[in-house]
C-alpha positions as CSV (number, residue, x, y, z in Angstrom):
1,X,-11.1,6.8,28.1
2,X,-7.4,8.0,28.4
3,X,-5.4,9.7,31.1
4,X,-3.0,12.6,30.3
5,X,-0.3,10.1,29.4
6,X,-2.6,8.7,26.7
7,X,-2.9,5.4,28.7
8,X,-6.3,3.6,28.7
9,X,-8.2,3.7,31.8
10,X,-11.3,1.9,30.6
11,X,-12.9,0.8,27.3
12,X,-16.4,-0.1,26.4
13,X,-17.7,-3.4,25.3
14,X,-17.4,-2.6,21.6
15,X,-13.7,-1.7,22.0
16,X,-13.0,-4.9,24.0
17,X,-14.9,-6.9,21.5
18,X,-12.7,-5.6,18.7
19,X,-9.7,-6.7,20.6
20,X,-11.3,-10.1,21.3
21,X,-11.1,-9.3,25.1
22,X,-13.6,-9.7,27.8
23,X,-11.8,-8.2,30.7
24,X,-11.4,-4.3,30.8
25,X,-8.4,-4.8,33.0
26,X,-6.3,-6.3,30.3
27,X,-6.2,-3.0,28.3
28,X,-5.6,-0.7,31.3
29,X,-2.4,1.2,31.2
30,X,-1.9,0.5,27.4
31,X,-1.9,3.3,24.8
32,X,-4.2,2.9,21.9
33,X,-1.5,1.7,19.4
34,X,-0.3,-0.9,21.9
35,X,-3.8,-2.2,22.5
36,X,-4.6,-2.4,18.8
37,X,-1.3,-3.9,17.8
38,X,0.2,-1.0,15.7
39,X,3.5,-2.0,14.1
40,X,5.2,1.2,15.4
41,X,4.1,0.7,19.1
42,X,7.1,-1.5,20.0
43,X,9.8,0.3,18.0
44,X,10.9,2.6,20.8
45,X,11.2,2.1,24.5
46,X,8.8,4.9,25.2
47,X,6.0,2.8,23.5
48,X,3.1,4.1,21.4
49,X,3.4,7.7,20.2
50,X,7.2,7.9,20.5
51,X,8.4,6.3,17.3
52,X,9.2,8.3,14.2
53,X,6.3,6.6,12.4
54,X,4.0,8.1,15.0
55,X,4.6,11.7,13.9
56,X,1.6,11.5,11.5
57,X,-0.7,9.1,13.4
58,X,-4.2,10.3,13.5
59,X,-5.0,9.0,16.9
60,X,-2.0,10.6,18.5
61,X,-2.6,13.9,16.7
62,X,-6.3,14.0,17.7
63,X,-5.7,13.3,21.3
64,X,-2.8,15.8,21.5
65,X,-4.8,18.5,19.8
66,X,-7.8,17.9,22.1
67,X,-5.6,18.2,25.2
68,X,-4.0,21.4,23.9
69,X,-7.1,23.1,22.7
70,X,-9.4,21.7,25.4
71,X,-12.0,21.1,22.6
72,X,-13.2,18.1,20.6
73,X,-11.1,17.1,17.7
74,X,-11.8,14.7,14.8
75,X,-9.0,13.1,12.8
76,X,-8.6,10.3,10.3
77,X,-6.3,7.5,11.4
78,X,-4.6,5.0,9.1
79,X,-2.9,2.3,11.2
80,X,-1.0,-0.8,10.2
81,X,-1.4,-3.6,12.8
82,X,0.3,-6.9,13.2
83,X,-1.9,-10.0,13.4
84,X,0.5,-12.9,14.0
85,X,2.6,-13.1,10.8
86,X,0.2,-10.8,8.9
87,X,0.0,-7.1,8.6
88,X,-3.6,-5.8,8.6
89,X,-4.9,-2.2,8.4
90,X,-7.2,-0.1,10.5
91,X,-8.9,2.8,8.8
92,X,-10.6,4.9,11.6
93,X,-12.2,8.1,12.3
94,X,-11.0,9.3,15.7
95,X,-13.0,11.7,17.8
96,X,-11.2,13.0,20.9
97,X,-13.1,14.9,23.5
98,X,-11.5,16.4,26.8
99,X,-13.3,15.9,30.1
100,X,-12.6,16.6,33.7
101,X,-13.6,14.1,36.3
102,X,-12.7,14.4,40.0
103,X,-10.2,17.1,39.1
104,X,-8.4,14.9,36.7
105,X,-8.2,15.8,32.9
106,X,-9.1,12.9,30.8
107,X,-9.8,12.3,27.1
108,X,-12.8,10.3,25.8
109,X,-11.8,8.7,22.4
110,X,-14.4,7.4,20.0
111,X,-13.4,5.3,17.0
112,X,-15.4,4.5,14.0
113,X,-14.3,2.0,11.4
114,X,-14.3,3.8,7.9
115,X,-12.6,0.9,6.0
116,X,-15.8,0.2,4.1
117,X,-16.0,3.8,2.9
118,X,-12.4,3.7,1.8
119,X,-12.9,0.4,0.0
120,X,-15.9,1.8,-1.7
121,X,-14.0,4.8,-2.8
122,X,-11.2,2.6,-4.2
123,X,-13.6,0.4,-6.1
124,X,-15.4,3.4,-7.5
125,X,-12.2,4.8,-8.8
126,X,-11.0,1.5,-10.3
127,X,-14.4,0.5,-11.8
128,X,-16.0,3.8,-12.6
129,X,-12.8,5.7,-13.6
130,X,-9.9,3.5,-14.7
131,X,-11.9,0.7,-16.3
132,X,-14.5,3.1,-17.9
133,X,-11.6,4.9,-19.5
134,X,-10.1,1.7,-20.8
135,X,-13.5,0.6,-22.1
136,X,-14.2,3.9,-23.9
137,X,-10.9,3.4,-25.7
138,X,-11.7,-0.1,-26.4
139,X,-15.1,0.7,-28.0
140,X,-13.4,3.5,-30.1
141,X,-10.9,1.0,-31.5
142,X,-13.7,-1.4,-32.3
143,X,-15.5,1.3,-34.2
144,X,-12.3,2.2,-36.1
145,X,-11.8,-1.5,-37.0
146,X,-15.4,-1.7,-38.4
147,X,-14.6,1.4,-40.6
148,X,-11.1,0.4,-41.8
149,X,-9.9,-1.6,-44.7
150,X,-8.0,-5.0,-44.5
151,X,-4.6,-3.4,-44.4
152,X,-5.3,-1.4,-41.2
153,X,-7.1,-4.2,-39.4
154,X,-4.2,-6.0,-37.8
155,X,-2.9,-2.9,-35.9
156,X,-6.3,-2.0,-34.5
157,X,-7.1,-5.7,-33.6
158,X,-3.8,-5.8,-31.7
159,X,-4.7,-2.7,-29.8
160,X,-8.2,-4.0,-28.9
161,X,-6.5,-7.2,-27.5
162,X,-4.0,-5.0,-25.6
163,X,-6.8,-2.9,-24.0
164,X,-9.0,-5.9,-23.2
165,X,-6.0,-7.5,-21.4
166,X,-5.4,-4.3,-19.4
167,X,-9.0,-4.3,-18.2
168,X,-8.9,-7.9,-17.3
169,X,-5.8,-7.3,-15.3
170,X,-7.2,-4.3,-13.5
171,X,-10.2,-6.4,-12.3
172,X,-7.9,-9.4,-11.3
173,X,-5.6,-7.0,-9.3
174,X,-8.5,-5.9,-7.2
175,X,-9.6,-9.5,-6.7
176,X,-6.1,-10.7,-5.7
177,X,-5.9,-7.8,-3.1
178,X,-9.2,-8.7,-1.6
179,X,-8.1,-12.4,-1.3
180,X,-4.8,-11.3,0.3
181,X,-6.6,-9.1,2.8
182,X,-9.1,-12.0,3.6
183,X,-6.2,-14.5,4.0
184,X,-7.5,-16.8,1.2
185,X,-4.8,-16.1,-1.4
186,X,-3.0,-19.2,-2.7
187,X,0.8,-19.0,-3.3
188,X,2.3,-21.3,-6.0
189,X,6.1,-21.2,-5.9
190,X,8.4,-22.1,-8.8
191,X,11.8,-21.1,-10.2
192,X,11.6,-17.6,-11.6
193,X,14.3,-15.8,-13.5
194,X,14.6,-12.2,-12.1
195,X,15.3,-10.6,-15.5
196,X,12.2,-12.3,-16.9
197,X,10.0,-11.0,-14.1
198,X,11.3,-7.5,-14.6
199,X,10.7,-7.6,-18.4
200,X,7.2,-8.9,-17.8
201,X,6.4,-6.2,-15.3
202,X,7.8,-3.5,-17.6
203,X,5.9,-5.0,-20.6
204,X,2.6,-4.7,-18.7
205,X,3.0,-0.9,-18.2
206,X,4.5,0.0,-21.6
207,X,1.6,1.5,-23.3
208,X,-0.3,2.2,-20.1
209,X,-1.5,5.9,-19.7
210,X,0.7,6.3,-16.6
211,X,3.8,5.6,-18.8
212,X,2.9,8.1,-21.5
213,X,5.9,10.4,-22.2
214,X,8.1,8.4,-19.7
215,X,10.8,5.8,-20.2
216,X,11.0,2.4,-18.3
217,X,14.7,1.4,-18.5
218,X,15.4,-2.3,-17.6
219,X,18.9,-2.6,-16.5
220,X,19.6,-6.2,-17.5
221,X,21.7,-8.8,-15.6
222,X,21.7,-12.6,-15.5
223,X,21.0,-13.9,-12.0
224,X,20.2,-17.3,-10.6
225,X,16.5,-18.1,-10.5
226,X,14.6,-17.5,-7.3
227,X,11.9,-19.8,-5.9
228,X,8.7,-17.8,-5.6
229,X,5.2,-17.0,-7.0
230,X,5.9,-15.5,-10.4
231,X,2.4,-13.9,-10.7
232,X,2.5,-12.3,-7.3
233,X,6.1,-11.1,-7.8
234,X,5.2,-9.5,-11.1
235,X,2.2,-7.8,-9.4
236,X,4.4,-6.2,-6.7
237,X,6.9,-5.1,-9.4
238,X,4.1,-3.6,-11.4
239,X,2.8,-1.6,-8.4
240,X,6.4,-0.4,-7.7
241,X,7.0,0.7,-11.3
242,X,3.5,2.3,-11.6
243,X,4.1,4.2,-8.4
244,X,7.4,5.5,-9.7
245,X,5.9,6.5,-13.1
246,X,3.2,8.4,-11.3
247,X,5.9,10.4,-9.5
248,X,8.0,11.0,-12.6
249,X,7.3,14.1,-14.8
250,X,7.0,13.6,-18.5
251,X,10.3,13.1,-20.2
252,X,11.7,11.4,-17.1
253,X,12.9,7.8,-16.7
254,X,12.2,5.0,-14.3
255,X,14.9,2.4,-13.9
256,X,14.4,-1.2,-12.7
257,X,16.8,-3.9,-12.0
258,X,17.7,-6.9,-9.8
259,X,20.9,-7.8,-8.0
260,X,22.4,-10.3,-5.6
261,X,22.8,-9.0,-2.0
262,X,24.0,-10.9,1.1
263,X,20.4,-11.4,2.2
264,X,19.2,-12.8,-1.2
265,X,18.0,-11.4,-4.4
266,X,16.8,-7.8,-4.5
267,X,14.6,-6.1,-7.1
268,X,14.7,-2.4,-7.3
269,X,12.7,0.4,-8.9
270,X,14.2,4.0,-9.0
271,X,12.9,7.4,-10.0
272,X,14.5,10.8,-9.7
273,X,11.8,12.4,-7.4
274,X,12.1,12.3,-3.6
275,X,9.3,11.6,-1.0
276,X,8.8,14.3,1.6
277,X,9.9,13.0,5.1
278,X,6.4,13.2,6.6
279,X,4.8,11.4,3.7
280,X,7.5,8.8,3.8
281,X,6.3,7.8,7.3
282,X,2.9,6.7,5.9
283,X,3.8,5.2,2.5
284,X,2.7,1.6,3.2
285,X,-0.6,2.5,5.0
286,X,-3.7,1.5,3.3
287,X,-5.6,4.4,1.7
288,X,-2.7,6.9,2.1
289,X,-1.6,8.6,-1.1
290,X,0.3,11.8,-1.9
291,X,-1.8,12.1,-5.1
292,X,-5.1,14.0,-5.0
293,X,-8.5,12.2,-5.3
294,X,-10.4,9.5,-3.3
295,X,-9.9,5.8,-3.7
296,X,-6.1,5.9,-3.8
297,X,-3.3,4.4,-1.6
298,X,-3.8,0.7,-2.4
299,X,-0.6,0.4,-4.5
300,X,2.1,0.7,-1.9
301,X,-0.1,-1.1,0.6
302,X,-0.5,-4.0,-1.9
303,X,3.3,-4.1,-2.3
304,X,3.8,-4.7,1.5
305,X,0.8,-7.1,1.9
306,X,1.8,-9.3,-1.0
307,X,5.5,-9.1,-0.8
308,X,5.9,-9.6,3.0
309,X,2.7,-11.4,3.8
310,X,2.7,-14.0,1.0
311,X,6.2,-14.0,-0.7
312,X,8.2,-13.9,2.5
313,X,10.2,-11.0,1.1
314,X,11.2,-7.6,2.7
315,X,9.6,-4.6,1.1
316,X,10.9,-1.1,1.7
317,X,12.4,2.1,0.2
318,X,14.9,4.8,0.5
319,X,14.4,8.4,-0.6
320,X,16.7,11.5,-0.6
321,X,16.7,14.6,-2.6
322,X,20.1,13.8,-3.9
323,X,19.5,10.2,-4.9
324,X,15.8,10.1,-5.7
325,X,13.6,7.2,-4.5
326,X,14.2,3.5,-4.7
327,X,11.7,0.9,-3.7
328,X,13.0,-2.6,-3.2
329,X,11.7,-6.2,-2.7
330,X,14.3,-8.5,-1.2
331,X,13.7,-12.3,-1.4
332,X,15.7,-14.0,1.3
333,X,18.5,-16.5,0.9
334,X,17.4,-20.1,1.6
335,X,14.5,-20.3,-0.7
336,X,15.0,-23.2,-3.2
337,X,16.4,-22.0,-6.5
338,X,18.0,-23.3,-9.6
């Protein structure tokens, strides 16, 4: 239950259990984002609801709308929360209901965890859509191979291998993301050449449906090796490039490169399109996507989770109508390199 300033007056046992608390007094006076550990709650002196990132927060919008209309309001809330050094995600259905008790206007807020529904949507999209499409093409190529003569066998065999590798990688990507969210992902660091990582990431997406009619331009430069997990680095770069390709119209170009900056080595992925300001506030939230359809929004979330949570990097982006959009991953100075 919240007062007019959105501060918690009391929470039930389920709410306290979610926060691993037993004393209701420990949450009194906090706002929802502060109690749950939202990454935006400490960015401004005004606390939860006052940072720029709060403009699209489902819990804030639901409570405000309920207070304004004096009617129940339901809203989806995607919240990134800090758990020690890790960033976790809440996917909640918020139900805000206004009440008046002793002449005081209050708001009862109910929260339901919908992360399982979101995860199911994502898995349905990956396994029932993406992998089914890849498998269909794979089977078609196999049929073509059976019908062709010896001269044409090599090309078709090569394509079957390419499609099988893509399907294996899509399954593995989901497995790695699940491990990362569960905190069980192992990191194996070694010297990695930035230009080699960029070429590997670009190579994975060349020939992918999302790259059809679009160009991936690798702007080559020779830089010192960085000490990191190559497989995880490449996965983050693939997500960045894929995100840029999806935003690029046919005939367009995505540019990728690495450069030395004062803080370390920075990998960058650019495309011409800009991100609307309100969408930019939610880019790294799990399950948020500007593209239609269920089961999306894991790509940018995965960039942040793997890049910052496991590689010790900084992941971010800049976007303007004049300059387009550039996502970056910055590995810090001080990591052993050769």
